[in-house]
HTML snippet that shows the backbone in 3Dmol.js (N, CA, C, O; Angstrom):
<script src="https://3Dmol.org/build/3Dmol-min.js"></script>
<div id="view" style="width:600px;height:400px;position:relative"></div>
<script>
const pdb = `
ATOM      1  N   MET A   1     -21.782   7.838 -11.743  1.00  0.00           N
ATOM      2  CA  MET A   1     -20.612   8.417 -11.219  1.00  0.00           C
ATOM      3  C   MET A   1     -19.625   7.387 -11.846  1.00  0.00           C
ATOM      4  O   MET A   1     -19.950   6.206 -11.969  1.00  0.00           O
ATOM      5  N   LEU A   2     -18.252   7.925 -12.290  1.00  0.00           N
ATOM      6  CA  LEU A   2     -17.573   7.024 -12.792  1.00  0.00           C
ATOM      7  C   LEU A   2     -16.775   6.286 -11.765  1.00  0.00           C
ATOM      8  O   LEU A   2     -16.737   6.656 -10.591  1.00  0.00           O
ATOM      9  N   SER A   3     -16.073   5.130 -12.264  1.00  0.00           N
ATOM     10  CA  SER A   3     -15.305   4.399 -11.395  1.00  0.00           C
ATOM     11  C   SER A   3     -13.920   5.024 -11.515  1.00  0.00           C
ATOM     12  O   SER A   3     -13.522   5.806 -12.378  1.00  0.00           O
ATOM     13  N   LEU A   4     -13.230   4.485 -10.404  1.00  0.00           N
ATOM     14  CA  LEU A   4     -11.846   5.386 -10.219  1.00  0.00           C
ATOM     15  C   LEU A   4     -11.057   4.859 -11.681  1.00  0.00           C
ATOM     16  O   LEU A   4     -10.391   5.646 -12.354  1.00  0.00           O
ATOM     17  N   SER A   5     -11.205   3.688 -11.985  1.00  0.00           N
ATOM     18  CA  SER A   5     -10.480   3.343 -13.549  1.00  0.00           C
ATOM     19  C   SER A   5     -10.783   4.344 -14.684  1.00  0.00           C
ATOM     20  O   SER A   5      -9.979   4.962 -15.382  1.00  0.00           O
ATOM     21  N   GLU A   6     -12.140   4.358 -14.706  1.00  0.00           N
ATOM     22  CA  GLU A   6     -12.768   5.450 -15.672  1.00  0.00           C
ATOM     23  C   GLU A   6     -12.244   6.836 -15.472  1.00  0.00           C
ATOM     24  O   GLU A   6     -12.059   7.502 -16.491  1.00  0.00           O
ATOM     25  N   CYS A   7     -11.972   7.381 -14.281  1.00  0.00           N
ATOM     26  CA  CYS A   7     -11.447   8.700 -14.265  1.00  0.00           C
ATOM     27  C   CYS A   7     -10.053   8.881 -14.616  1.00  0.00           C
ATOM     28  O   CYS A   7      -9.617   9.840 -15.252  1.00  0.00           O
ATOM     29  N   LEU A   8      -9.215   7.676 -14.060  1.00  0.00           N
ATOM     30  CA  LEU A   8      -7.832   7.823 -14.457  1.00  0.00           C
ATOM     31  C   LEU A   8      -7.837   7.432 -16.110  1.00  0.00           C
ATOM     32  O   LEU A   8      -6.816   7.827 -16.673  1.00  0.00           O
ATOM     33  N   MET A   9      -8.507   6.943 -16.718  1.00  0.00           N
ATOM     34  CA  MET A   9      -8.310   6.659 -18.280  1.00  0.00           C
ATOM     35  C   MET A   9      -8.596   8.107 -18.982  1.00  0.00           C
ATOM     36  O   MET A   9      -8.293   8.360 -20.148  1.00  0.00           O
ATOM     37  N   LYS A  10      -9.256   9.052 -18.044  1.00  0.00           N
ATOM     38  CA  LYS A  10      -9.538  10.141 -18.690  1.00  0.00           C
ATOM     39  C   LYS A  10      -8.394  11.335 -18.771  1.00  0.00           C
ATOM     40  O   LYS A  10      -8.289  12.259 -19.578  1.00  0.00           O
ATOM     41  N   ILE A  11      -7.532  10.951 -17.575  1.00  0.00           N
ATOM     42  CA  ILE A  11      -6.448  11.783 -17.363  1.00  0.00           C
ATOM     43  C   ILE A  11      -5.262  11.757 -18.558  1.00  0.00           C
ATOM     44  O   ILE A  11      -4.790  10.688 -18.947  1.00  0.00           O
ATOM     45  N   ARG A  12      -4.847  13.027 -19.082  1.00  0.00           N
ATOM     46  CA  ARG A  12      -4.124  12.825 -20.244  1.00  0.00           C
ATOM     47  C   ARG A  12      -2.765  13.320 -19.859  1.00  0.00           C
ATOM     48  O   ARG A  12      -1.825  13.026 -20.597  1.00  0.00           O
ATOM     49  N   GLU A  13      -2.559  14.025 -18.805  1.00  0.00           N
ATOM     50  CA  GLU A  13      -1.179  14.510 -18.405  1.00  0.00           C
ATOM     51  C   GLU A  13      -0.391  13.456 -17.656  1.00  0.00           C
ATOM     52  O   GLU A  13      -0.794  12.996 -16.588  1.00  0.00           O
ATOM     53  N   THR A  14       0.704  13.093 -18.216  1.00  0.00           N
ATOM     54  CA  THR A  14       1.602  12.122 -17.518  1.00  0.00           C
ATOM     55  C   THR A  14       1.791  12.377 -16.231  1.00  0.00           C
ATOM     56  O   THR A  14       1.717  11.511 -15.359  1.00  0.00           O
ATOM     57  N   SER A  15       2.067  13.673 -16.010  1.00  0.00           N
ATOM     58  CA  SER A  15       2.613  14.354 -14.476  1.00  0.00           C
ATOM     59  C   SER A  15       1.350  14.129 -13.617  1.00  0.00           C
ATOM     60  O   SER A  15       1.521  13.695 -12.478  1.00  0.00           O
ATOM     61  N   THR A  16       0.241  14.353 -14.003  1.00  0.00           N
ATOM     62  CA  THR A  16      -0.854  14.064 -13.092  1.00  0.00           C
ATOM     63  C   THR A  16      -1.213  12.464 -12.922  1.00  0.00           C
ATOM     64  O   THR A  16      -1.834  12.142 -11.909  1.00  0.00           O
ATOM     65  N   LEU A  17      -0.910  11.632 -13.707  1.00  0.00           N
ATOM     66  CA  LEU A  17      -0.936  10.261 -13.536  1.00  0.00           C
ATOM     67  C   LEU A  17       0.292   9.629 -12.444  1.00  0.00           C
ATOM     68  O   LEU A  17       0.254   8.573 -11.813  1.00  0.00           O
ATOM     69  N   GLU A  18       1.371  10.678 -12.476  1.00  0.00           N
ATOM     70  CA  GLU A  18       2.415  10.131 -11.634  1.00  0.00           C
ATOM     71  C   GLU A  18       2.235  10.723 -10.281  1.00  0.00           C
ATOM     72  O   GLU A  18       2.632  10.164  -9.258  1.00  0.00           O
ATOM     73  N   LYS A  19       1.611  11.896 -10.306  1.00  0.00           N
ATOM     74  CA  LYS A  19       1.137  12.209  -8.657  1.00  0.00           C
ATOM     75  C   LYS A  19       0.159  11.627  -8.248  1.00  0.00           C
ATOM     76  O   LYS A  19       0.129  11.535  -7.021  1.00  0.00           O
ATOM     77  N   VAL A  20      -0.964  11.032  -8.970  1.00  0.00           N
ATOM     78  CA  VAL A  20      -2.009   9.882  -8.488  1.00  0.00           C
ATOM     79  C   VAL A  20      -1.443   8.975  -7.976  1.00  0.00           C
ATOM     80  O   VAL A  20      -1.660   8.755  -6.784  1.00  0.00           O
ATOM     81  N   GLU A  21      -0.465   8.093  -8.771  1.00  0.00           N
ATOM     82  CA  GLU A  21       0.536   6.885  -8.692  1.00  0.00           C
ATOM     83  C   GLU A  21       0.860   7.138  -7.119  1.00  0.00           C
ATOM     84  O   GLU A  21       0.461   6.400  -6.219  1.00  0.00           O
ATOM     85  N   LYS A  22       1.690   8.366  -6.932  1.00  0.00           N
ATOM     86  CA  LYS A  22       2.665   8.530  -5.631  1.00  0.00           C
ATOM     87  C   LYS A  22       1.439   8.489  -4.493  1.00  0.00           C
ATOM     88  O   LYS A  22       1.518   7.665  -3.581  1.00  0.00           O
ATOM     89  N   LEU A  23       0.542   9.215  -4.558  1.00  0.00           N
ATOM     90  CA  LEU A  23      -0.546   9.287  -3.817  1.00  0.00           C
ATOM     91  C   LEU A  23      -1.278   8.085  -2.977  1.00  0.00           C
ATOM     92  O   LEU A  23      -1.568   7.991  -1.784  1.00  0.00           O
ATOM     93  N   VAL A  24      -1.479   7.099  -4.228  1.00  0.00           N
ATOM     94  CA  VAL A  24      -2.093   5.831  -3.981  1.00  0.00           C
ATOM     95  C   VAL A  24      -0.848   5.062  -3.312  1.00  0.00           C
ATOM     96  O   VAL A  24      -1.131   4.234  -2.446  1.00  0.00           O
ATOM     97  N   ILE A  25       0.423   5.250  -3.616  1.00  0.00           N
ATOM     98  CA  ILE A  25       1.222   4.423  -2.836  1.00  0.00           C
ATOM     99  C   ILE A  25       1.669   5.045  -1.360  1.00  0.00           C
ATOM    100  O   ILE A  25       2.139   4.304  -0.497  1.00  0.00           O
ATOM    101  N   GLN A  26       1.520   6.170  -1.190  1.00  0.00           N
ATOM    102  CA  GLN A  26       1.517   6.782  -0.070  1.00  0.00           C
ATOM    103  C   GLN A  26       0.249   6.327   1.054  1.00  0.00           C
ATOM    104  O   GLN A  26       0.440   6.080   2.245  1.00  0.00           O
ATOM    105  N   VAL A  27      -0.858   6.294   0.460  1.00  0.00           N
ATOM    106  CA  VAL A  27      -2.030   5.767   1.105  1.00  0.00           C
ATOM    107  C   VAL A  27      -1.858   4.272   1.542  1.00  0.00           C
ATOM    108  O   VAL A  27      -2.180   3.884   2.665  1.00  0.00           O
ATOM    109  N   GLU A  28      -1.346   3.491   0.609  1.00  0.00           N
ATOM    110  CA  GLU A  28      -1.234   2.071   0.976  1.00  0.00           C
ATOM    111  C   GLU A  28      -0.251   1.847   1.917  1.00  0.00           C
ATOM    112  O   GLU A  28      -0.499   1.095   2.859  1.00  0.00           O
ATOM    113  N   MET A  29       0.991   2.462   1.797  1.00  0.00           N
ATOM    114  CA  MET A  29       2.161   2.453   2.874  1.00  0.00           C
ATOM    115  C   MET A  29       1.602   2.785   4.320  1.00  0.00           C
ATOM    116  O   MET A  29       1.821   2.100   5.319  1.00  0.00           O
ATOM    117  N   GLU A  30       0.771   4.057   4.271  1.00  0.00           N
ATOM    118  CA  GLU A  30       0.214   4.419   5.654  1.00  0.00           C
ATOM    119  C   GLU A  30      -0.891   3.339   6.307  1.00  0.00           C
ATOM    120  O   GLU A  30      -1.056   3.136   7.510  1.00  0.00           O
ATOM    121  N   ALA A  31      -1.545   2.752   5.290  1.00  0.00           N
ATOM    122  CA  ALA A  31      -2.651   1.827   5.791  1.00  0.00           C
ATOM    123  C   ALA A  31      -1.724   0.491   6.268  1.00  0.00           C
ATOM    124  O   ALA A  31      -2.131  -0.125   7.253  1.00  0.00           O
ATOM    125  N   ARG A  32      -0.808   0.146   5.769  1.00  0.00           N
ATOM    126  CA  ARG A  32       0.131  -1.148   6.178  1.00  0.00           C
ATOM    127  C   ARG A  32       0.875  -0.638   7.405  1.00  0.00           C
ATOM    128  O   ARG A  32       0.894  -1.418   8.357  1.00  0.00           O
ATOM    129  N   THR A  33       1.500   0.550   7.555  1.00  0.00           N
ATOM    130  CA  THR A  33       2.080   1.007   8.841  1.00  0.00           C
ATOM    131  C   THR A  33       1.046   0.921   9.940  1.00  0.00           C
ATOM    132  O   THR A  33       1.380   0.391  11.000  1.00  0.00           O
ATOM    133  N   LYS A  34      -0.015   1.330   9.806  1.00  0.00           N
ATOM    134  CA  LYS A  34      -1.168   1.252  10.950  1.00  0.00           C
ATOM    135  C   LYS A  34      -1.514  -0.179  11.196  1.00  0.00           C
ATOM    136  O   LYS A  34      -1.678  -0.526  12.366  1.00  0.00           O
ATOM    137  N   GLU A  35      -1.663  -1.167  10.109  1.00  0.00           N
ATOM    138  CA  GLU A  35      -1.943  -2.496  10.504  1.00  0.00           C
ATOM    139  C   GLU A  35      -0.639  -3.015  11.335  1.00  0.00           C
ATOM    140  O   GLU A  35      -0.832  -3.734  12.316  1.00  0.00           O
ATOM    141  N   SER A  36       0.491  -2.711  11.009  1.00  0.00           N
ATOM    142  CA  SER A  36       1.872  -3.211  11.517  1.00  0.00           C
ATOM    143  C   SER A  36       1.761  -2.671  13.019  1.00  0.00           C
ATOM    144  O   SER A  36       1.900  -3.445  13.966  1.00  0.00           O
ATOM    145  N   LEU A  37       1.542  -1.514  13.166  1.00  0.00           N
ATOM    146  CA  LEU A  37       1.586  -0.709  14.604  1.00  0.00           C
ATOM    147  C   LEU A  37       0.420  -1.689  15.484  1.00  0.00           C
ATOM    148  O   LEU A  37       0.738  -2.145  16.583  1.00  0.00           O
ATOM    149  N   LYS A  38      -0.727  -1.915  14.983  1.00  0.00           N
ATOM    150  CA  LYS A  38      -1.785  -2.606  15.488  1.00  0.00           C
ATOM    151  C   LYS A  38      -1.179  -4.085  16.027  1.00  0.00           C
ATOM    152  O   LYS A  38      -1.236  -4.369  17.224  1.00  0.00           O
ATOM    153  N   ALA A  39      -0.678  -4.869  15.174  1.00  0.00           N
ATOM    154  CA  ALA A  39       0.070  -6.073  15.231  1.00  0.00           C
ATOM    155  C   ALA A  39       1.141  -6.034  16.361  1.00  0.00           C
ATOM    156  O   ALA A  39       1.244  -6.854  17.273  1.00  0.00           O
ATOM    157  N   ILE A  40       1.796  -5.115  16.177  1.00  0.00           N
ATOM    158  CA  ILE A  40       2.892  -4.932  17.306  1.00  0.00           C
ATOM    159  C   ILE A  40       2.249  -4.629  18.653  1.00  0.00           C
ATOM    160  O   ILE A  40       2.677  -5.257  19.622  1.00  0.00           O
ATOM    161  N   GLU A  41       1.407  -3.865  18.807  1.00  0.00           N
ATOM    162  CA  GLU A  41       0.536  -3.588  20.013  1.00  0.00           C
ATOM    163  C   GLU A  41       0.092  -4.847  20.744  1.00  0.00           C
ATOM    164  O   GLU A  41       0.279  -5.063  21.942  1.00  0.00           O
ATOM    165  N   LYS A  42      -0.525  -5.660  19.868  1.00  0.00           N
ATOM    166  CA  LYS A  42      -1.018  -6.954  20.007  1.00  0.00           C
ATOM    167  C   LYS A  42      -0.094  -7.968  20.470  1.00  0.00           C
ATOM    168  O   LYS A  42      -0.440  -8.929  21.157  1.00  0.00           O
ATOM    169  N   GLY A  43       1.030  -7.748  20.100  1.00  0.00           N
ATOM    170  CA  GLY A  43       2.067  -8.769  20.104  1.00  0.00           C
ATOM    171  C   GLY A  43       2.178  -9.801  19.141  1.00  0.00           C
ATOM    172  O   GLY A  43       2.892 -10.792  19.292  1.00  0.00           O
ATOM    173  N   ASP A  44       1.560  -9.600  18.275  1.00  0.00           N
ATOM    174  CA  ASP A  44       1.337 -10.718  16.778  1.00  0.00           C
ATOM    175  C   ASP A  44       2.297 -10.224  15.860  1.00  0.00           C
ATOM    176  O   ASP A  44       2.079  -9.531  14.867  1.00  0.00           O
ATOM    177  N   VAL A  45       3.633 -10.746  16.389  1.00  0.00           N
ATOM    178  CA  VAL A  45       4.828 -10.432  15.729  1.00  0.00           C
ATOM    179  C   VAL A  45       5.441 -11.553  15.363  1.00  0.00           C
ATOM    180  O   VAL A  45       5.187 -12.524  16.075  1.00  0.00           O
ATOM    181  N   LEU A  46       6.397 -11.772  14.197  1.00  0.00           N
ATOM    182  CA  LEU A  46       7.291 -12.745  13.854  1.00  0.00           C
ATOM    183  C   LEU A  46       8.709 -12.491  14.085  1.00  0.00           C
ATOM    184  O   LEU A  46       9.147 -11.362  13.863  1.00  0.00           O
ATOM    185  N   ALA A  47       9.538 -13.501  14.542  1.00  0.00           N
ATOM    186  CA  ALA A  47      11.138 -13.478  14.470  1.00  0.00           C
ATOM    187  C   ALA A  47      11.213 -13.199  13.039  1.00  0.00           C
ATOM    188  O   ALA A  47      10.320 -13.590  12.287  1.00  0.00           O
ATOM    189  N   ILE A  48      12.511 -12.362  12.499  1.00  0.00           N
ATOM    190  CA  ILE A  48      12.946 -12.141  11.382  1.00  0.00           C
ATOM    191  C   ILE A  48      12.932 -13.400  10.582  1.00  0.00           C
ATOM    192  O   ILE A  48      12.310 -13.559   9.532  1.00  0.00           O
ATOM    193  N   ASP A  49      13.698 -14.298  11.201  1.00  0.00           N
ATOM    194  CA  ASP A  49      13.915 -15.589  10.687  1.00  0.00           C
ATOM    195  C   ASP A  49      12.804 -16.140  10.137  1.00  0.00           C
ATOM    196  O   ASP A  49      12.762 -16.408   8.936  1.00  0.00           O
ATOM    197  N   ASP A  50      11.617 -16.404  11.109  1.00  0.00           N
ATOM    198  CA  ASP A  50      10.600 -16.803  10.683  1.00  0.00           C
ATOM    199  C   ASP A  50       9.658 -15.913   9.508  1.00  0.00           C
ATOM    200  O   ASP A  50       8.940 -16.482   8.686  1.00  0.00           O
ATOM    201  N   PHE A  51       9.773 -14.794   9.579  1.00  0.00           N
ATOM    202  CA  PHE A  51       9.405 -14.080   8.329  1.00  0.00           C
ATOM    203  C   PHE A  51      10.060 -14.069   7.017  1.00  0.00           C
ATOM    204  O   PHE A  51       9.509 -13.771   5.957  1.00  0.00           O
ATOM    205  N   LYS A  52      11.298 -14.422   7.178  1.00  0.00           N
ATOM    206  CA  LYS A  52      12.134 -14.887   5.737  1.00  0.00           C
ATOM    207  C   LYS A  52      11.495 -15.933   5.282  1.00  0.00           C
ATOM    208  O   LYS A  52      11.084 -15.936   4.122  1.00  0.00           O
ATOM    209  N   LYS A  53      11.301 -17.018   6.138  1.00  0.00           N
ATOM    210  CA  LYS A  53      10.846 -18.376   5.819  1.00  0.00           C
ATOM    211  C   LYS A  53       9.520 -18.320   5.279  1.00  0.00           C
ATOM    212  O   LYS A  53       9.235 -19.133   4.400  1.00  0.00           O
ATOM    213  N   GLU A  54       8.738 -17.561   5.630  1.00  0.00           N
ATOM    214  CA  GLU A  54       7.447 -17.325   5.000  1.00  0.00           C
ATOM    215  C   GLU A  54       7.509 -16.792   3.728  1.00  0.00           C
ATOM    216  O   GLU A  54       6.906 -17.341   2.806  1.00  0.00           O
ATOM    217  N   ASN A  55       8.307 -15.573   3.527  1.00  0.00           N
ATOM    218  CA  ASN A  55       8.474 -15.135   2.322  1.00  0.00           C
ATOM    219  C   ASN A  55       9.137 -15.886   1.398  1.00  0.00           C
ATOM    220  O   ASN A  55       8.863 -15.562   0.242  1.00  0.00           O
ATOM    221  N   GLU A  56       9.992 -16.866   1.528  1.00  0.00           N
ATOM    222  CA  GLU A  56      10.475 -17.794   0.685  1.00  0.00           C
ATOM    223  C   GLU A  56       9.489 -18.590   0.161  1.00  0.00           C
ATOM    224  O   GLU A  56       9.773 -18.893  -0.998  1.00  0.00           O
ATOM    225  N   GLN A  57       8.468 -19.046   0.527  1.00  0.00           N
ATOM    226  CA  GLN A  57       7.575 -20.025   0.357  1.00  0.00           C
ATOM    227  C   GLN A  57       6.646 -19.466  -0.758  1.00  0.00           C
ATOM    228  O   GLN A  57       5.694 -20.135  -1.162  1.00  0.00           O
TER     229      GLN A  57
END
`;
const viewer = $3Dmol.createViewer("view");
viewer.addModel(pdb, "pdb");
viewer.setStyle({}, {cartoon: {color: "spectrum"}});
viewer.zoomTo();
viewer.render();
</script>
């Protein structure tokens, strides 16, 4: 069975690769949303100022 990267290398149509890229981004964003919602439910959140400080480092 081919790996994902091998399958992608065989795709010749740019439009097909663009669709695959959009789908991968969508799946990643959905996963992050689920993680964020779980963290919010647990109360595991940061104040916006703390979040900004962490991202600056």
